[in-house]
Residue, then its C-alpha position, 0 to 999 in steps of 0.5 A: m493516464d496518471p493514476t487516479t483517486t480510486a484504484i484497485g489492486t491485485w491484492s483485492g478478491g483474495r487469489y494472491m493475497h490471503f484476505g477473505e475468499p478467494l474469487s474465480d478467474e472471471r469474476l476477479e477479472a471482471l472486478l479488476r478489468p477498469g472502468d464504471g468509475i475505477d480507472t488506476v489499476i495496480t500489479a506487483d510482480a511477486y504476486g502468485a509470482g507471476e500469476a496476478d501480472r497474468l490474470l490482469g493483462s486478461a482482464l486488459a484485453g480488449c481495453e484501450r490502452s489510454s483508458y486506464c492508469l497500469i500500476g506495475a511493482i517489482g521488487h523482490d526476486f522470484y526469479e532466483g530467490e527460494r521463497e523463504g515461508a511467510k518472509g516471501f521472496p528476499r529482495f532482488t537487492d538481497p546480497r545472496l543474490r547479487g552485487e550493486s553492479e547488477y540491479a540495473d540489470y535486474i530491474r530492467m528483466a524484471t519491468e519487461r517480464s511484468l510488461e509483457r505478462c500483463g500484455a503491455e508497452q509501457f507502465d503508466l506507473l512503476l514502484l520500488h516494491n518493499p525496499d530493503r534499507t538498501g533499496y531504500s538508499s544505494p544509489a544504484v538503485w535508484e540509477g537503475m529505477r532512472a533507467v527503465r523509465e529513459a527507456g519508456l518502460t514507464r512515465m514514472l517511477g515511484v516507491a511502496p513501502g511494506p508490507a507492515n507499517g513503518f519504514t517512516l524515516d527511510l521514505i523519507g530519506c529516500l525522497e529527499r534523497n531522490s525526490s526529482d525521480i519520485d513521483w509517487a509512494m504507496i504508504i498504509l493509511n486510514p481513519l483508524e491507522p492515522w500513525p505512522g503513516e501521517l508522519a511522512l504527509d509534510a515531507a511527500g508534500a514538500h518534495g512534490v510527491s503524490l500518495i496512494t495510500r492502501v488498507v484504506d478498508y482496515g482490513g475489513v471493518f470499514h466494508d461494514d461486513v466483518r464483526p466480532g467474531h468473525p470467523f478467519a479463513e486459517h492462512d487469511h491475511r489478518r490473521f496476524r493482528p492482535d485478538g481484540w482488533v475486529t472489537d475495537g475498530c468496530e466500536r470506533l467505526e461506529r463513533m465515526r458513522p454520525y459523519a458519514e451518514a452526515h455527508g450520504l457516504t458509507m463506511l468505506q466512502l468515509a474512510c476515503a474521503w478522510n483520506l483523500a482530505q490529507p493533502p499530498v493524497r490522490c490516490v485510495a486503493p483499499t482491499l476489495i473482499q469476499e468475506s464468507g458467509a450468507d450475509a457477506r457483502p458481495i465483492e463486487d457492490k463493494r467496488a461500486e461503492l469504491a469507484a461512486v468515491a470521487g462524486k461524493r462530497s470533502l469533508s471539512a478541517d473540523e471533521v477530518l480532525a474530529i475522525r482523527a481524534i477518534g481513530e488515534n492509533t499513537g504506538c500501538m505497534s512496533l514498526k518495522g524499518a529503522s528503529l531504535e528497538h532493533e539492535g544487531p545486523a540488518r534485516a530484511d525488513r527492520w534495520g537499526l536507526d543510524g545517524e543519518l535517519s536520525a538526522v531526517a528524524g530532526r529534520w522533520g520533527i520526528d522523534p524517534r523515541r517519541d513518535l516511532l515507538k511501541n507504547e507498552l500502554s496503548t490500549v489500541y488492537r492493531 
């Protein structure tokens, strides 16, 4: 099965990525088990250093393999690498771990082990997870990715930039070089964060690459139970956002609400509909979060809400533009990946803008100074 309109990832449920309250094994397995309108499941081997794979494997036990789409992601080396605090494990392309002649062996090993933990013989789609500059640009990386496809360990290949926002030119350049191999890509996109993800839409469409969009819920705001003053736990992943982001997001949410009401949509369904109105976007994978407190909505209700997206009415072109205007956020943050702001040696998530990537920008009408820099005058909280 190819990725379907709605998907759920093992980053949901608060166990392996810290969003809200962590679910018990039983509730999380039920949340992740495909069926009832959500037939695509996504995991990454680095989540819980393999534990997310194992729990997903338990959730999939007894499910007919042809009844769901299984997406895996490899890229962070928790086998030989050492965790670097909040940065997580290093990418497997880190020169401290190996040279390019060893990339293919690592990719094969990581893919096989992830499949074993999931209790599966083949991924439908395998993503290169959170690559560094080398991951985007090295022919040896993509030769290794092709090799696992040729070995029958996956049907399709893709790339998932992250974990933060950006990597725009790096992703586009990767699609240009490897379009014959890349079937899908995953980006951050939602009506409150149209920028910078929207800058990659034309390139994806031109190269026949379908898009999965994550963070569709905008940190839970589109679930409609995160309000100004919301208590986030000490280690909640959303605490990296600046003060004021919830208040600003809720104010904009209310301006979008009439569009949801006109179509009989919840706010999450409106966010999904807006994403799916972008031509290359074919799959939405919001984070499902169990918030704390007596008034928090059950996460099971949020799953059912997402599952109903496929049968909902589409937005008109004028509505898509009007919602985009409400969500305007251009220049609201410093982006990861290639940047004019970066000086010095490349880091794992940020590097300078070289001549090759400047040429990529020119081919797609992107002005790095206008389109990829933080605007200090921006009043949008992201």
